[in-house]
C-alpha positions as CSV (number, residue, x, y, z in Angstrom):
1,M,8.3,-0.9,14.9
2,K,5.8,-1.0,17.7
3,N,2.4,0.5,17.4
4,S,2.7,3.8,19.1
5,T,2.5,7.5,18.4
6,D,6.2,8.0,19.2
7,D,7.3,5.3,16.8
8,F,5.0,6.6,14.1
9,K,6.6,10.1,14.5
10,K,10.1,8.5,14.4
11,L,9.2,6.7,11.2
12,I,8.0,9.9,9.5
13,A,11.2,11.7,10.7
14,H,13.4,8.9,9.5
15,C,11.7,8.9,6.0
16,K,12.5,12.6,5.7
17,E,16.0,12.6,7.1
18,Y,17.2,9.7,4.9
19,G,15.6,10.8,1.7
20,Y,12.5,8.5,1.4
21,V,9.6,10.9,1.7
22,F,9.4,14.7,1.8
23,P,6.4,17.0,2.5
24,S,5.4,18.4,-0.9
25,S,6.0,22.2,-1.4
26,E,7.7,22.4,2.0
27,V,9.4,25.7,1.2
28,Y,5.9,27.2,1.0
29,D,4.8,25.4,4.3
30,G,3.6,22.3,2.4
31,L,0.3,21.2,0.8
32,S,-2.0,19.1,2.9
33,A,-1.8,15.3,2.3
34,V,0.6,15.6,-0.7
35,Y,4.1,14.1,-0.5
36,D,7.2,13.8,-2.7
37,Y,9.4,10.7,-2.8
38,G,13.1,11.4,-2.3
39,P,16.1,9.6,-3.9
40,Y,15.7,6.4,-1.9
41,G,11.9,6.6,-1.8
42,V,11.6,6.6,-5.6
43,E,13.9,3.6,-5.9
44,L,11.9,1.6,-3.3
45,K,8.7,2.6,-4.9
46,N,9.9,1.5,-8.4
47,N,11.1,-1.8,-6.9
48,I,7.7,-2.4,-5.3
49,K,6.0,-1.7,-8.7
50,E,8.5,-4.0,-10.5
51,Y,7.9,-6.8,-8.0
52,W,4.1,-6.5,-8.4
53,W,4.4,-6.4,-12.2
54,K,6.6,-9.5,-12.3
55,A,4.3,-11.4,-10.0
56,M,1.1,-10.4,-11.9
57,V,2.1,-10.0,-15.5
58,Q,5.4,-11.7,-16.2
59,M,4.4,-14.8,-14.3
60,H,1.0,-15.1,-15.9
61,E,0.6,-15.9,-19.6
62,N,-3.0,-14.6,-19.5
63,I,-2.4,-11.2,-17.9
64,V,-1.1,-8.3,-20.0
65,G,-0.4,-4.6,-19.3
66,L,-1.9,-1.2,-20.1
67,D,-1.1,2.4,-19.5
68,S,-4.3,4.5,-20.0
69,A,-4.6,8.2,-19.8
70,I,-5.5,10.1,-16.6
71,F,-8.0,12.3,-18.5
72,M,-10.9,10.4,-19.9
73,H,-14.3,11.3,-21.4
74,P,-16.6,12.6,-18.6
75,L,-19.3,10.1,-19.6
76,I,-17.0,7.3,-18.4
77,W,-17.5,8.5,-14.9
78,K,-21.2,8.7,-15.4
79,A,-21.3,5.1,-16.6
80,S,-19.1,3.9,-13.8
81,G,-21.3,5.5,-11.1
82,H,-18.7,7.9,-9.8
83,V,-20.6,11.1,-10.7
84,D,-23.6,9.9,-8.7
85,A,-22.3,7.6,-6.1
86,F,-18.6,8.2,-5.4
87,S,-19.1,9.9,-2.0
88,D,-18.2,9.6,1.6
89,P,-20.3,10.6,4.6
90,M,-18.8,13.7,6.1
91,I,-19.2,15.3,9.5
92,D,-17.7,18.4,11.1
93,N,-17.0,19.2,14.7
94,K,-18.4,22.7,15.4
95,D,-15.9,23.5,18.1
96,S,-12.6,22.3,16.6
97,K,-13.7,23.0,13.0
98,K,-12.1,19.6,12.1
99,R,-13.7,17.5,9.4
100,Y,-14.1,13.7,9.6
101,R,-15.6,10.7,7.8
102,A,-18.6,9.6,9.9
103,D,-18.1,5.9,9.0
104,V,-14.5,6.0,10.0
105,L,-15.3,7.5,13.4
106,I,-17.7,4.7,14.1
107,E,-15.3,2.0,12.8
108,E,-12.6,3.4,15.1
109,H,-15.0,3.3,18.1
110,L,-15.7,-0.4,17.3
111,A,-12.0,-1.1,17.1
112,K,-11.5,0.4,20.5
113,I,-14.1,-2.0,22.0
114,D,-12.3,-4.9,20.3
115,A,-9.0,-3.6,21.7
116,K,-10.4,-3.6,25.2
117,N,-11.5,-7.2,24.9
118,D,-8.2,-8.2,23.3
119,K,-6.4,-6.6,26.3
120,D,-8.5,-8.6,28.7
121,V,-7.7,-11.8,26.8
122,E,-4.0,-11.1,26.8
123,K,-4.1,-10.5,30.6
124,A,-5.9,-13.8,31.1
125,K,-3.4,-15.6,28.9
126,K,-0.5,-14.4,31.1
127,R,-2.5,-15.4,34.2
128,F,-3.5,-18.9,33.2
129,G,-0.5,-19.8,30.9
130,D,-0.7,-22.9,28.7
131,S,-4.0,-24.0,30.2
132,F,-5.8,-20.9,28.9
133,D,-8.7,-21.5,26.5
134,E,-9.4,-18.2,24.6
135,A,-12.7,-19.3,23.1
136,Q,-14.1,-20.4,26.4
137,F,-12.9,-17.1,28.1
138,R,-14.6,-15.0,25.4
139,A,-17.7,-17.0,25.7
140,T,-18.0,-16.9,29.6
141,N,-16.2,-13.8,30.9
142,A,-18.9,-11.3,31.9
143,R,-17.0,-8.1,31.1
144,V,-16.0,-9.4,27.6
145,L,-19.5,-10.6,26.9
146,K,-21.0,-7.3,27.8
147,R,-18.6,-5.4,25.6
148,Q,-19.2,-7.8,22.7
149,E,-22.9,-7.5,23.0
150,E,-22.6,-3.7,22.9
151,R,-20.2,-3.9,20.0
152,D,-22.5,-6.2,18.0
153,A,-25.5,-3.9,18.5
154,I,-23.6,-0.9,17.3
155,H,-22.2,-2.8,14.4
156,Q,-25.7,-4.0,13.4
157,K,-27.0,-0.5,13.4
158,F,-23.9,0.8,11.5
159,V,-24.2,-1.8,8.7
160,K,-27.9,-1.0,8.3
161,A,-27.3,2.7,8.2
162,L,-24.5,2.3,5.6
163,S,-26.6,0.0,3.4
164,S,-29.6,2.3,3.4
165,E,-27.4,5.4,3.2
166,D,-29.2,6.8,6.3
167,L,-27.0,9.8,7.2
168,G,-29.3,10.7,10.1
169,E,-28.8,7.3,11.7
170,L,-25.0,7.7,11.3
171,K,-25.1,10.9,13.3
172,T,-27.4,9.3,15.9
173,L,-24.9,6.4,16.3
174,I,-22.0,8.9,16.8
175,E,-24.1,10.7,19.5
176,E,-25.3,7.4,21.2
177,C,-21.7,6.1,21.3
178,Q,-20.5,9.5,22.7
179,I,-17.8,9.6,20.1
180,A,-15.6,12.7,20.6
181,D,-13.5,14.7,18.3
182,P,-10.2,12.7,18.2
183,E,-8.2,15.9,18.5
184,G,-10.3,18.3,20.5
185,G,-12.5,16.0,22.6
186,S,-15.7,17.9,21.7
187,R,-19.0,16.1,20.9
188,N,-20.6,19.1,19.2
189,W,-21.2,17.6,15.7
190,T,-22.9,18.9,12.6
191,D,-25.3,16.7,10.6
192,V,-23.7,14.1,8.3
193,R,-23.7,14.9,4.6
194,Q,-22.3,13.3,1.4
195,F,-19.1,14.6,-0.1
196,N,-18.1,13.6,-3.7
197,L,-14.4,12.8,-3.9
198,M,-13.6,13.6,-7.5
199,F,-11.4,16.4,-8.6
200,S,-12.8,18.3,-11.6
201,T,-11.1,20.7,-14.0
202,Q,-11.9,22.4,-17.4
203,F,-10.6,21.0,-20.6
204,G,-9.5,23.0,-23.7
205,A,-9.0,26.6,-24.8
206,T,-12.5,27.8,-23.8
207,S,-12.2,26.6,-20.2
208,S,-11.9,30.2,-18.8
209,E,-15.2,31.3,-20.3
210,G,-17.8,31.4,-17.6
211,G,-20.5,29.0,-16.6
212,D,-20.3,26.3,-19.3
213,N,-19.8,22.8,-17.9
214,S,-19.5,21.2,-21.4
215,N,-15.7,21.2,-21.0
216,K,-15.7,19.7,-17.5
217,V,-13.5,16.7,-17.0
218,Y,-12.2,14.8,-14.0
219,L,-8.9,13.6,-12.7
220,R,-9.5,9.9,-12.6
221,P,-10.3,8.6,-9.1
222,E,-9.2,5.1,-10.0
223,T,-7.3,3.4,-12.8
224,A,-9.8,0.6,-13.4
225,Q,-12.1,2.5,-15.9
226,G,-9.2,2.9,-18.3
227,I,-8.9,-0.8,-18.4
228,F,-12.6,-1.4,-19.0
229,V,-13.0,1.0,-21.9
230,N,-9.9,-0.6,-23.5
231,F,-11.1,-4.2,-22.8
232,L,-11.8,-5.1,-26.5
233,N,-8.8,-3.3,-27.8
234,V,-6.5,-5.3,-25.5
235,Q,-8.4,-8.6,-26.1
236,K,-8.2,-8.4,-29.8
237,T,-4.7,-7.1,-30.2
238,T,-3.2,-9.7,-27.8
239,R,-5.7,-12.5,-28.9
240,Q,-6.4,-13.4,-25.3
241,K,-9.1,-15.9,-24.4
242,I,-11.3,-15.6,-21.3
243,P,-10.3,-15.8,-18.5
244,F,-7.6,-13.2,-18.8
245,G,-6.5,-10.1,-17.0
246,I,-5.3,-6.5,-17.8
247,A,-2.9,-4.9,-15.3
248,Q,-2.1,-1.2,-14.9
249,I,0.0,0.9,-12.6
250,G,-0.9,4.6,-12.5
251,K,-1.8,7.8,-10.6
252,A,-5.3,8.4,-9.2
253,F,-6.8,11.4,-7.4
254,R,-9.3,11.8,-4.7
255,N,-10.4,14.8,-2.7
256,E,-10.4,13.0,0.6
257,I,-12.4,14.4,3.5
258,V,-9.7,13.4,5.9
259,A,-6.3,12.9,4.3
260,R,-3.8,12.1,7.1
261,Q,-1.7,9.4,8.7
262,F,1.3,10.3,6.6
263,I,1.2,8.6,3.1
264,F,-1.6,6.2,4.1
265,R,-4.3,8.5,2.7
266,M,-3.4,11.1,0.2
267,R,-5.1,13.1,-2.5
268,E,-2.7,12.1,-5.2
269,F,-1.7,8.4,-5.0
270,E,-0.7,5.5,-7.2
271,Q,-2.5,2.2,-7.7
272,M,-1.5,-1.2,-9.0
273,E,-4.7,-2.8,-10.4
274,M,-5.6,-5.9,-12.3
275,Q,-9.0,-6.5,-13.8
276,F,-9.6,-10.2,-14.5
277,F,-12.3,-11.0,-17.1
278,V,-14.2,-14.2,-16.6
279,Q,-17.3,-16.1,-17.8
280,P,-20.4,-15.1,-15.9
281,G,-21.1,-17.7,-13.2
282,T,-17.4,-18.4,-12.6
283,E,-16.7,-15.1,-10.8
284,M,-16.8,-16.4,-7.2
285,E,-14.3,-19.2,-8.1
286,W,-11.9,-16.6,-9.4
287,Y,-12.7,-14.2,-6.5
288,H,-11.5,-16.9,-4.1
289,Y,-8.4,-17.7,-6.2
290,W,-7.2,-14.1,-6.4
291,K,-8.0,-13.6,-2.7
292,E,-5.6,-16.3,-1.8
293,F,-3.0,-15.5,-4.5
294,R,-2.8,-11.8,-3.4
295,M,-2.6,-12.7,0.3
296,N,0.4,-15.0,-0.5
297,W,2.1,-12.1,-2.3
298,H,1.8,-10.0,0.8
299,K,3.1,-12.9,2.9
300,S,6.2,-12.9,0.8
301,L,7.0,-9.5,2.2
302,F,5.5,-9.5,5.7
303,P,4.9,-12.0,8.6
304,A,1.4,-13.7,8.5
305,E,0.5,-12.1,11.8
306,K,0.8,-8.6,10.3
307,L,-2.0,-9.4,7.7
308,Q,-5.7,-10.2,7.9
309,Y,-8.8,-10.3,5.7
310,H,-11.7,-7.9,6.3
311,D,-15.0,-8.5,4.6
312,H,-16.9,-5.4,3.6
313,D,-19.9,-4.4,5.7
314,K,-21.3,-2.4,2.8
315,L,-20.7,-3.5,-0.8
316,A,-19.8,-0.9,-3.4
317,H,-22.4,-0.2,-6.0
318,Y,-20.5,-2.4,-8.5
319,A,-19.8,-5.4,-6.4
320,N,-21.4,-8.7,-5.4
321,A,-18.5,-9.7,-3.1
322,A,-15.6,-7.6,-1.7
323,L,-12.9,-7.8,1.0
324,D,-9.8,-6.0,2.0
325,I,-6.4,-7.4,2.8
326,E,-5.3,-5.4,5.8
327,F,-1.8,-4.8,7.2
328,E,-1.0,-3.8,10.7
329,F,0.2,-0.2,10.3
330,P,1.6,1.8,13.2
331,F,-2.0,2.9,13.9
332,G,-3.6,-0.6,13.6
333,F,-4.9,-2.9,10.9
334,K,-6.0,-1.0,7.8
335,E,-6.6,-1.8,4.1
336,I,-3.6,-2.3,1.9
337,E,-5.4,-4.1,-1.0
338,G,-9.0,-4.7,-2.1
339,I,-10.4,-7.8,-3.9
340,H,-13.7,-7.2,-5.6
341,S,-16.1,-9.2,-7.7
342,R,-17.4,-6.3,-9.9
343,T,-19.9,-8.5,-11.9
344,D,-20.6,-7.0,-15.4
345,F,-21.5,-3.6,-13.9
346,D,-18.7,-1.6,-15.6
347,L,-18.7,-3.2,-19.0
348,G,-22.5,-3.3,-19.1
349,N,-22.8,0.4,-18.2
350,H,-20.2,1.4,-20.7
351,Q,-22.0,-0.6,-23.4
352,E,-25.3,1.0,-22.6
353,L,-24.1,4.6,-22.4
354,S,-21.6,4.5,-25.3
355,G,-23.8,2.5,-27.6
356,R,-20.7,0.3,-28.4
357,K,-20.8,-3.5,-27.8
358,M,-18.6,-4.7,-24.9
359,Q,-19.2,-8.4,-25.6
360,Y,-16.7,-11.2,-25.9
361,F,-17.4,-14.0,-28.4
362,D,-16.6,-17.3,-26.6
363,S,-15.6,-19.8,-29.3
364,D,-15.7,-22.7,-26.8
365,L,-19.4,-21.9,-26.0
366,G,-20.3,-20.5,-29.4
367,E,-21.9,-17.5,-27.9
368,S,-21.2,-13.8,-27.0
369,Y,-21.6,-12.3,-23.5
370,V,-20.5,-9.3,-21.4
371,P,-17.7,-10.8,-19.1
372,Y,-17.8,-10.5,-15.4
373,V,-14.7,-9.0,-13.7
374,V,-12.7,-9.8,-10.5
375,E,-10.5,-6.9,-9.4
376,T,-7.3,-6.8,-7.4
377,S,-6.5,-3.2,-6.4
378,I,-3.4,-2.4,-4.3
379,G,-2.0,1.0,-3.3
380,V,1.6,1.6,-4.2
381,D,2.0,4.2,-1.5
382,R,0.3,2.0,1.2
383,T,2.6,-0.9,0.3
384,F,5.6,1.5,0.5
385,F,4.3,2.6,3.9
386,A,3.9,-1.0,5.0
387,V,7.4,-1.9,3.9
388,V,9.2,0.9,5.6
389,S,7.1,0.7,8.8
390,H,7.9,-3.0,9.1
391,A,11.5,-2.6,8.1
392,L,12.5,0.2,10.5
393,Q,14.0,-1.2,13.7
394,E,16.3,-0.3,16.6
395,E,18.8,-2.9,17.7
396,E,21.5,-3.3,20.3
397,V,24.7,-4.5,18.5
398,P,28.4,-4.5,19.4
399,D,30.4,-1.6,18.2
400,A,34.0,-1.6,17.0
401,K,35.3,-1.7,20.6
402,G,33.0,-4.6,21.6
403,N,30.6,-2.4,23.5
404,M,26.8,-2.6,22.9
405,A,25.4,0.3,20.9
406,T,22.0,1.1,19.4
407,R,21.7,1.1,15.6
408,I,18.8,2.1,13.5
409,V,18.4,-0.2,10.5
410,M,15.9,-0.6,7.7
411,K,15.5,-4.3,7.1
412,I,13.9,-4.0,3.7
413,P,13.9,-7.2,1.7
414,P,17.1,-7.0,-0.3
415,V,15.2,-7.3,-3.6
416,L,13.3,-4.1,-2.8
417,A,16.1,-2.1,-1.2
418,P,16.8,1.3,-2.8
419,V,20.5,0.7,-2.8
420,K,21.7,-2.9,-3.0
421,V,25.4,-2.5,-2.6
422,A,27.5,0.3,-1.0
423,V,31.2,0.4,-2.1
424,L,33.4,1.9,0.7
425,P,37.1,2.6,0.8
426,L,38.3,1.9,4.3
427,V,39.8,5.4,4.6
428,K,39.8,8.4,2.3
429,K,43.1,7.6,0.5
430,E,43.4,8.1,-3.3
431,V,44.9,4.6,-3.8
432,L,41.9,3.0,-2.1
433,A,39.4,5.4,-3.7
434,D,40.6,4.5,-7.2
435,K,40.2,0.7,-6.5
436,A,36.8,1.2,-4.8
437,R,35.5,3.3,-7.8
438,E,36.8,0.6,-10.1
439,I,34.6,-1.9,-8.3
440,F,31.7,0.5,-8.1
441,N,31.8,1.1,-11.9
442,R,31.8,-2.7,-12.4
443,L,28.9,-3.4,-10.0
444,K,26.7,-0.5,-11.3
445,W,26.0,-2.5,-14.4
446,V,24.6,-5.3,-12.3
447,T,22.5,-3.5,-9.6
448,Q,21.8,-0.2,-7.8
449,C,25.1,0.8,-6.1
450,Q,26.4,3.7,-4.1
451,Y,29.9,5.0,-3.5
452,D,30.7,6.7,-0.2
453,E,34.1,7.8,1.2
454,K,33.0,10.5,3.7
455,D,33.4,9.9,7.5
456,S,34.7,6.9,9.4
457,I,33.9,3.4,8.1
458,G,31.7,2.8,11.2
459,R,29.6,5.9,10.5
460,R,29.3,4.9,6.9
461,Y,28.0,1.4,7.9
462,R,25.4,3.0,10.2
463,R,24.3,5.4,7.4
464,Q,23.9,2.4,5.0
465,D,22.0,0.5,7.7
466,A,19.6,3.5,8.1
467,I,19.1,3.6,4.3
468,G,18.5,-0.1,4.2
469,T,21.4,-1.2,2.0
470,P,21.8,-5.0,2.4
471,F,25.5,-5.3,1.4
472,C,28.6,-3.1,2.0
473,V,31.8,-3.9,0.1
474,T,34.8,-2.5,1.9
475,V,38.1,-1.9,0.1
476,D,41.2,-1.9,2.3
477,F,45.0,-1.9,1.8
478,E,45.0,-5.7,1.7
479,T,42.7,-5.5,-1.3
480,L,45.5,-4.0,-3.3
481,E,47.7,-7.0,-2.5
482,D,45.3,-10.0,-2.6
483,G,42.4,-8.7,-4.7
484,E,39.9,-9.5,-2.0
485,V,37.3,-7.3,-0.3
486,T,35.1,-7.5,2.9
487,V,31.4,-7.9,2.3
488,R,29.2,-7.0,5.2
489,D,25.6,-8.3,5.6
490,R,23.2,-5.7,6.9
491,D,20.9,-8.2,8.8
492,T,23.5,-10.6,10.3
493,L,26.4,-8.2,10.5
494,E,28.5,-11.1,9.2
495,Q,31.6,-10.0,7.4
496,V,33.3,-12.3,4.8
497,R,36.4,-11.9,2.8
498,I,36.0,-12.8,-0.9
499,P,37.7,-12.1,-4.2
500,I,36.5,-9.1,-6.2
501,D,35.4,-11.4,-9.0
502,A,33.1,-13.3,-6.6
503,I,31.1,-10.3,-5.4
504,E,28.4,-10.6,-8.0
505,G,27.9,-14.3,-7.3
506,H,27.9,-13.7,-3.5
507,I,25.0,-11.2,-3.7
508,A,23.1,-12.4,-6.7
509,G,20.9,-14.9,-4.9
510,K,19.5,-12.4,-2.4
511,L,18.8,-9.8,-5.1
512,D,16.8,-12.1,-7.4
513,F,13.0,-11.5,-7.5
514,R,12.5,-15.2,-7.6
515,T,13.5,-15.4,-3.9
516,L,10.3,-13.5,-3.1
517,I,8.0,-14.8,-5.8
518,K,8.8,-18.5,-4.9
519,G,8.8,-17.8,-1.2
């Protein structure tokens, strides 16, 4: 879909209407930034997780899995730095009473400057055609140069303020740039202050007794720490040698300052993370390896022009290198996955605070050391969002009478589609329904199927298009005579007549995960 507010609203409405995503607790007017996945949403979500797991664990002999608990000892979050440093700079607008992340306001202002320059470049391209030299235009056009100079100056101050955690300078930048409340337009801002993102709760039977923080625990804000504290358990039980990785899929919780933009930023979300343990000194080699490997994984799902790298302006407290893989969502390029070189920060801190050794004995070197870690961390929900936003399309196609009509279709990769095959009797007649159900009961052992006999065949095709079903198998009266069915392809609209026994072979190739993994 195109990047516009209207298309974004259509996407959200489509996800609700067709059972992908529902607002949580909707009968009670909802809960801010919390969503439920419907019948088709949960299937797509599970397929995304399965594809990631196959690519990361099944296809690597030196990566194994883990499922650690959401509740962990509170000292884990002290060692990881989350208690002291897991905060975002928050600012409120005094007039609208809306709350924002100060750094995001500035980043969005910078993006607007970039967009203006890009717009001028696009206009020049159309004007000069094939002879256009973009690099020369950007280097010589006075208006573009002036904007770029302004942008660079703001960016330099921004990076310096983030690095020094100068909250006063962040507010000064917001005022100097005349950044207004995105909703109300007011420039009446409070001071910037830090806001810790962790949810806390009380643990055990004495939790209701006043004032005592000894039972305070946190809902994990990331899945990585469960991997780190189990590092030696996993290494010893699987007899892995460095380099090796531990992968995990699980829920995480963050009390976001601004949780909006549908399922892009939620307070309860799911991560797919892999921590790769390496010999100190080799971390940058592996950092670049996983940077490229993970980008190729995304390119198996999306066109290359929808993806880009973004190096971090400010490194997290645990990192010596970090970048994001960004996807072009309906509201612009935003992070879908992070690649981080975490050094030995996590294992070293857990070793120090717990008093337990976190060292690996390297038999090749004949010495022990605390490994360095390279992390790949991808959001399940954001990947889901990327898949549906890229897949939802409106097309002009011929109808049954040969006239052009608009169809809404979800062109989800067949491997990931919630329903792979819909089995449809041509009309609602018992003799056709019996045969169609016979085929459905056969195919359901092979893949996710759906049986549907309500409404005209044309309407059922359109419903399956809107769900994203790649194949429709239609049973008609001729099927009863020749044992053949019509298989309709969602993307090409091609319809072929094949024997019932050939259905599995006809669809198998497109439903094999290897078609994505191998590209």
